[in-house]
C-alpha positions in Angstrom: 0.1 0.1 -0.2 1.3 3.4 -0.8 2.2 5.1 2.5 1.9 8.7 1.4 -1.5 9.0 -0.8 -4.6 6.9 -0.8 -6.7 6.0 -3.7 -9.5 8.4 -4.2 -11.4 6.0 -5.7 -11.9 4.0 -2.4 -15.1 4.6 -0.6 -13.5 6.2 2.5 -11.5 8.6 0.4 -13.9 9.2 -2.2 -16.6 10.6 0.3 -13.8 12.7 2.2 -12.8 14.5 -1.0 -16.4 15.0 -2.4 -17.9 15.9 0.8 -16.5 19.3 0.3 -19.1 21.1 -2.0 -16.4 23.5 -3.6 -14.4 20.4 -4.8 -17.5 18.6 -6.1 -18.7 21.6 -7.9 -15.6 22.0 -9.9 -15.1 18.4 -10.7 -18.8 18.4 -12.2 -18.3 21.6 -14.1 -15.0 19.8 -15.4 -16.4 16.7 -16.5 -20.2 17.1 -17.3 -21.8 18.5 -20.7 -24.1 21.0 -19.0 -26.0 23.7 -20.5 -24.8 26.2 -18.1 -22.0 26.0 -15.4 -22.8 24.9 -11.6 -22.8 28.1 -9.3 -23.6 26.5 -5.9 -24.2 23.0 -4.6 -26.3 21.8 -1.4 -26.0 18.2 -0.2 -29.3 16.4 0.2 -29.9 14.6 3.0 -28.2 11.0 3.0 -31.8 9.2 3.5 -32.8 10.7 0.3 -29.9 8.9 -1.6 -31.1 5.9 -3.5 -30.0 2.6 -2.0 -30.2 -0.8 -4.1 -28.9 -3.8 -2.2 -27.0 -6.2 -3.4 -24.9 -3.9 -5.5 -21.2 -4.1 -3.9 -18.1 -1.7 -4.3 -20.0 1.5 -5.2 -21.0 4.8 -3.5 -24.6 6.0 -3.6 -25.0 8.6 -1.0 -23.0 11.5 -2.9 -26.2 13.5 -3.9 -26.4 17.1 -4.2 -28.6 20.1 -6.1 -27.6 23.2 -7.6 -28.7 26.7 -7.6 -31.5 26.1 -10.0 -32.5 22.8 -8.2 -30.9 20.2 -10.6 -30.2 17.2 -8.7 -26.8 15.2 -9.0 -26.3 11.7 -8.2 -22.4 11.2 -8.2 -21.4 7.3 -7.8 -17.9 5.7 -7.9 -18.2 2.3 -9.3 -15.4 0.2 -8.9 -16.4 -2.7 -11.1 -19.0 -3.0 -14.0 -21.8 -5.9 -14.2 -24.6 -6.2 -16.6 -27.1 -5.2 -14.0 -25.7 -1.8 -13.2 -27.5 -0.4 -16.2 -30.7 -1.2 -14.6 -29.3 0.2 -11.4 -28.9 3.8 -12.5 -32.1 3.7 -14.1 -33.7 2.9 -10.8 -31.6 5.4 -8.8 -32.2 8.1 -11.4 -36.0 7.5 -11.3 -35.8 7.5 -7.6 -34.3 11.0 -7.6 -37.0 12.3 -9.4 -39.6 10.7 -7.5 -38.3 11.6 -4.3 -38.9 15.5 -5.3 -42.4 15.3 -5.7 -44.3 15.8 -2.4 -48.0 14.8 -2.1 -50.0 17.2 -4.0 -47.3 19.0 -5.8 -47.4 19.7 -9.5 -45.1 17.8 -12.0 -44.0 21.2 -13.2 -41.9 21.6 -10.0 -39.8 18.7 -11.0 -35.9 19.5 -11.7 -33.5 17.6 -14.2 -31.7 14.8 -12.5 -28.2 13.9 -13.9 -27.0 10.4 -12.7 -23.1 10.6 -13.0 -21.2 7.5 -12.5 -17.2 7.4 -12.4 -16.2 3.8 -13.6 -12.9 2.2 -12.8 -13.7 -0.6 -15.2 -14.7 -0.7 -19.2 -18.1 -1.6 -20.4 -17.8 -0.5 -23.9 -15.1 -2.9 -25.4 -16.0 -2.3 -29.1 -12.5 -1.2 -31.0 -14.5 2.1 -32.2 -14.9 2.8 -28.4 -11.6 2.4 -27.3 -10.9 6.0 -26.9 -14.4 7.3 -25.9 -14.1 7.6 -21.9 -17.3 9.9 -21.4 -20.5 8.4 -22.4 -23.7 10.9 -22.2 -27.0 9.3 -22.7 -30.5 11.5 -22.9 -34.1 10.5 -23.8 -34.6 11.3 -27.3 -36.9 10.8 -30.1 -35.7 8.1 -32.6 -36.6 9.9 -35.5 -34.8 13.0 -34.5 -32.3 12.8 -31.9 -32.2 16.7 -31.3 -35.7 16.3 -29.8 -34.9 15.7 -26.3 -37.4 14.7 -23.3 -35.7 16.7 -20.6 -35.6 15.4 -17.0 -33.0 12.6 -16.9 -29.6 12.4 -18.0 -26.7 9.7 -17.5 -23.3 10.1 -17.7 -20.6 7.4 -17.3 -17.0 8.4 -17.2 -14.8 5.0 -18.1 -11.6 6.0 -16.2 -9.1 3.3 -17.7 -9.8 4.9 -21.1 -8.5 8.0 -20.4 -4.9 9.0 -21.5 -3.3 12.5 -20.8 -1.3 11.9 -23.8 -4.4 11.8 -26.3 -6.5 14.1 -24.4 -8.3 16.8 -26.2 -10.1 18.0 -23.4 -9.6 21.4 -21.4 -7.0 21.1 -18.6 -8.9 21.3 -15.8 -11.0 18.3 -17.1 -7.7 16.3 -17.5 -6.3 17.4 -14.2 -9.5 16.1 -12.4 -9.4 12.9 -14.3 -5.5 12.5 -13.9 -6.3 13.0 -10.0 -8.8 9.9 -10.1 -6.3 7.6 -12.2 -3.4 8.4 -10.8 -3.3 9.4 -7.1 -2.7 6.4 -4.7 -0.6 4.5 -7.1 2.9 3.2 -6.2 5.5 6.1 -6.5 2.6 8.8 -7.0 4.1 12.2 -6.6 1.7 15.2 -7.3 3.4 17.5 -10.1 3.3 21.0 -10.6 0.1 21.0 -12.8 -1.8 19.4 -9.8 -0.2 21.7 -7.1 -0.8 24.7 -9.3 -4.8 24.3 -9.4 -6.1 24.8 -6.1 -9.2 22.7 -6.1 -7.2 19.7 -7.2 -4.3 20.6 -5.0 -6.9 20.6 -2.1 -8.2 16.9 -3.3 -4.5 15.6 -3.4 -4.2 17.1 0.2 -7.3 15.1 1.6 -5.7 11.5 0.1 -2.5 12.0 2.3 -2.1 8.7 4.3 -1.2 10.9 7.5 -4.8 12.5 7.6 -6.7 9.1 8.2 -6.8 7.4 11.5 -5.6 3.7 12.1 -9.3 2.5 12.1 -9.8 4.4 8.8 -6.9 2.9 7.4 -7.7 -0.7 8.3 -11.0 -0.1 6.9 -9.4 1.3 3.5 -7.0 -2.0 3.4 -10.4 -4.4 3.9 -12.0 -2.7 1.2 -9.1 -3.2 -1.2 -8.7 -6.8 0.1 -12.7 -7.4 -0.6 -12.3 -5.7 -4.3 -9.5 -8.0 -5.0 -11.3 -10.9 -4.0 -14.4 -9.6 -6.1 -12.1 -9.2 -9.2 -10.7 -12.8 -8.9 -14.3 -14.4 -8.5 -15.3 -12.6 -11.4 -12.4 -13.4 -13.5 -12.9 -16.9 -12.7 -16.4 -17.1 -13.6 -15.6 -15.1 -17.0 -13.1 -17.8 -17.9 -15.4 -20.7 -16.6 -18.0 -19.2 -18.9 -15.8 -18.9 -21.9 -14.6 -22.6 -21.6 -18.0 -23.7 -21.0 -19.0 -21.9 -24.1 -16.2 -23.1 -26.4 -17.3 -26.8 -25.1 -20.9 -26.5 -25.9 -19.9 -24.7 -29.5 -17.6 -27.9 -30.2 -20.3 -30.3 -29.4 -22.7 -28.4 -31.3 -20.4 -28.1 -34.4 -19.8 -31.9 -34.0 -23.4 -32.9 -33.7 -24.1 -30.6 -36.9 -21.2 -32.3 -38.6 -22.8 -35.6 -38.1 -26.3 -34.8 -38.9 -25.2 -33.4 -42.1 -23.0 -36.8 -42.8 -26.4 -38.8 -42.2 -28.1 -36.5 -44.6 -25.7 -37.3 -47.2 -25.6 -40.9 -46.7 -29.6 -40.8 -47.2 -29.7 -38.7 -50.0 -27.3 -41.2 -52.1 -29.4 -44.1 -50.8 -32.7 -42.6 -51.9 -31.2 -43.1 -55.4 -30.6 -46.8 -55.2 -32.9 -48.2 -52.8 -36.8 -48.0 -52.4 -36.8 -49.6 -49.0 -36.9 -46.5 -46.6 -36.4 -48.5 -43.5 -33.4 -49.9 -44.8 -32.1 -46.5 -45.6 -33.3 -45.0 -42.3 -31.3 -48.0 -40.4 -28.0 -47.4 -42.7 -28.0 -43.8 -42.3 -29.1 -43.5 -38.6 -31.9 -41.0 -39.4 -35.5 -41.3 -38.4 -37.9 -43.1 -40.8 -39.9 -40.0 -40.9 -37.0 -37.9 -42.1 -36.1 -40.5 -44.7 -39.8 -40.2 -46.0 -39.6 -36.4 -46.0 -36.6 -36.4 -48.1 -38.1 -38.8 -50.4 -41.1 -36.7 -51.0 -39.0 -33.5 -51.5 -36.4 -35.7 -54.0 
């Protein structure tokens, strides 16, 4: 474990950094495709944050609203599963529902942004290899510029971000570098980090010396559990791939046998009138032989 800085993607550290409204505001302005910049943020009570049992290695209680009432749900997701899309749909819809008190007008509802910082890859197609930001809206199929306002989803794939190929503005790159690099072995914040106060403050909040022995123990347990979960998922994927290959081999073998039987039967049809004998010789059912003869 790095004894100088902790990984800001880990639950304990992520919460400490982004519980500072000024840092979260700066981060959201840097990475989100917003119509207008966020000027102020207010944290919502934690009991309003959507809670979904059974979803591990994610943080779902960083929830706030801006000066216009727009709601932001910010999550740090360490591992991707197929269920995650359903999860963010659920939590986004819940954030809309939680705004509406009994008898209130629907016009009072404010937009919701579901923001996922993902330390994994879910879009693996070659055309997506450099696309680290995924922005989803509800649009009309025939005209994508027709947007149903109210709910938007943004997923940031951290493993795809590389400063060498970036075209993003400098502040965006700094925040993404902070998340990707801080806590790695040998990490030392460079001049770019230290010259931008919000990121410099965020780095300061990850310093090992700022955490108690109990917090460090919790941090290490989280890392161990995450490592075990990755191993479990990798084993399951390897076993699934091997099973699929075996099933494909068996299916291919069976298909080849069936084609061979059909070839034998067709050859015998021209020589024999005895369908039962052809069925016995080819291994096909008598009904299949009769069907072949009718089509011959």
